[in-house]
N, C-alpha and C positions, 0 to 999 in steps of 0.2 A: 504493500499498500504506500503510494505517495504521500509523503509529509507534507503539511500546508504550512507557509510561513505566515504567521499572525503578527502584523507589524504593532498593533497595539499592545498585545500580550508581551512583546519584547520590549516596547517601552515603560510598559508598568513594572517588569522584572528590573529593568535598568534602574527606574526611579526607587524602588524598593531598597535595591543595593546601595544607591547612593545615600539613601537616609540611615540605612544600617552604618555605612562606613564613615559617616560624618560626625564629628564631635558637635554635641548639643550643648549650650549654655544652660546651667539651671536658673529658673526664674528667680530664685532664692537671693542669687547674686546681684540683682538689681536693687535689693532694698526696697523700702518703702517710699511712697510719693511723700515729698516734702510739702508743708502747709505753704500756701501763698495765694495771691490774686489772680495768677495766671490761668487760663484754661487747664483741665485734667491732662489733655494730650500733651501741652508744652510741658508740664511737670514729669509726664512719664517719659518723654523723650530726653529730658534733661538727666533721669536716673539712668537710662541706657546710655546716654554719650558718656557720663561720668565714669560708668564702668569700662566702657571702650576705651577712653582716654588714660584711665589708670591701669587697668589689667591688660591692655594690648594683645586681645586674643587674636590668634592666627586669621589672615584673611580667609574667608570661605567657612569658618566656623559657623555652624548652624545655630539659629536662633531658636528660642522657643516658638511654638505656634502661636497664632492669634488667639484662640481658645484659652491655652494656658497663660498667656499674658493677661488676658482679661480676667481670669480667675485671680491670679497672683494679684493685681492691682485693685480688683473687684471694680471694674468699669465695663462699659459695654465694649463690644467687637469694634464698632464704629470708631470710638475713641481711640483704640489700640491701631486701628488702620491709619488714623490720622497722625499718631505719634510716630509710627514707623515710616510713613511717607515723608514726614519731615526730615528724618534721619537719612532715608534714601536720597532725598533732594540734596542733603549734604555730602552725600559720598560715603557715609559712614555705614551705611547697610546697601545690600543689594536684593532686590525682590524678584524671584524667578516664578513666575505663574505656574502653578501645578507642582511646584518643587518646594517652595518656601522661600524663608528670608535667612540672608547669610551676612556674615561680618564683610564689609566692602575690601575691595582689593586695592583701591585708590582712595585713600581717605583724605579730604579736605578739612584741614585745621580751620580754615576761613570758608564758611559756607557761601554759595552761590544761590541767591533768592530768585527764583522765577515766578514772577507775580502777573496773572493774566486775568484774574477774578477779583471782586470784593472780598471773597472768603479768603483767597489767596493773600490779599492785602492784609486781612485781619490776623491770619496765620503769622505772617511775617512780622507784625508788631508785637504779638504776644509773645514772640521769642527774643525780645530784646528788653533791655531796661531803658525806661523813660526818665528823663529830666526835664523838668519845666523851666524853661529860661525866663518867660513872659507871659503874663495873662493881664490884659488890660487895654485902654485906648493907646492908639498908635496913629501917627500920620500916613496915610495911603502912599505908597509908591506908586509911578505910574504903571506898572504891570497890572497891579491890583486894583487901581481906580479904572483902568480900562474894562476889566472883566466885571466890576459891579457897577458900571455905567456912572461913575460918581467922578467928582474932581480931585486930581493929586493934591495931597497936603490935608485933606479933609481928615478929621479924628473918626476912627472906626476901631471896633474892638478887634483885637489882636492877640494871636496865640503864636508863640515860638517855642519849640521843643527840640531837643537832641535825643537820639536813640543810640544806646551803648551796647556791645556786644563784647563779652570777655574784657571788659575794662576800658574799651576805646569806642571813639564816636564813630558811627557809620552811617547815620543820616540825621540830616538837619531838616526841620520842617517851620514853615511858617503860614499863617492864614488870616485872612481878613474876612470880615461879614458885612452883609447888608444892613441897614440901619435897624430894623425891626428886630432881626435875628441877633444882632449884636446886643440889643437891649435885654433880650430874654438871656443871653449868655452872662452878661455882666450881673443880672440879678440872681444867677444861680451860683452853686458851688463848682465852677468849671474846673478847678484844680482836683477837685475830689472825683468828678465824672472822668477826668482824663487818667488819673491813677488807677482808676477801676477798669476802664475800656481799653487803655493803651493806643486807641485810635482816635484822632482828632475829630474826625467826621463823625464817628461813633457817639463820642460825647455829644455833639450837637443834636443827632438823632434821639438821644436818651431826654436831652433838656427840652428841646421844641417840640418833640412829639411827631415831627416829620420824617418821612423815610427818603433816602435817596435812592433815585431811580437810575440815574446814569452818572458816571464820572468822565467828562471829556478831558483827555490828557494829550499833552504836547512833551516829545522828548527831544533833548538836545544835549551836545556834548559841550561843556563849558569849562573854565579854569577857575580854581577857587580864590574867590576874593579873600582880602585880609579878615573879615568876620568869620567867613565860612572855614577857612584854613584853621584859624584859632579854635573854633569849635570842634572840628572834626579831628583836629591834631595832626594836620598835613602841612607840608610847605605851600606856602603862597604860590599860585598858578599851577598847582597839581590839577591834572585832568579829573573832572568830576562829572557825573550824570545828574544833569536837572531835568525834573519832570514837572510841569505845571499841571495843576488839576483845578477843574470846575465842576463842583457837585451840584447836581440839579435834582428836584423832585420831578414826579410823573407829569407835573403840568407846567413844567418848565422854569419853576422858581429857582432861583440861586441861592443855595444854602452856604456856600463856602467857595472861595476863591483863595487856592493855595499853591505852594512849590514847594518841592524837597530836592536837596542835595545829597547825592549818594556817592561814596566811594566806589570806584568804577570795578574793584576786585570783589566786592561785597554783593554785587547786584546783576541779575540777568532778567529781561522782561519778556514776557510770553503773551501772546494774543492770538486769537484765531479769527480768519476771515471767512464769512459765509457767504454763500450766493442766494440773492432774493429770489 
């Protein structure tokens, strides 16, 4: 009788053999989630990243399954997946569909953030420490006055923050607001909302009760001016990425006009193009 080759069975055997032969990390090695204001997935990724950086497991070492991690941290599988994705984006982990998650072969000590959605922007902000530089009235620069259809030099509510990762500045953000929105922000605990949400436009949504429907963005390469360079702790004229953002509600009302400066080795931008 002629033997029949079964490709699916062969692949399953190879997968089972790989799973037997690969060392798996014990969930207990990651410790417990630390208390904090950042989301659970961000704190889980910190636990795993701390283990990888301190124990230096061999590249290709198998991670526990999503179910095992969910049980260990007492969270949902969705939360675990968000944490693993964040680490995979940094190059610390490699995820292979149908096989599992492994310690990455090329580990980036400095992560690259690929941001193409508001959720991605939120994830980026939660993985950084925020320092509030200014909250209150300030004179409108030309770029903000144009976005807000106001006169340059008018006083409007202003927010300026810097984000840190591993002790150094990675992003400088400032934002200005329409008069009515600014009055609402001035009457609220803007600093408290910022520290809780870590996202400037997220704090605006909380205070005003209005929801952002679209963020219109312009990306350009520029050189760090003295204020930007000092805040990000880089030499003056260092290349930086500037992203201008105009946040609007569903009916087209402007909630926030802002811009951010990123160190180029810390940031990548991703977006999708759809056919109408």
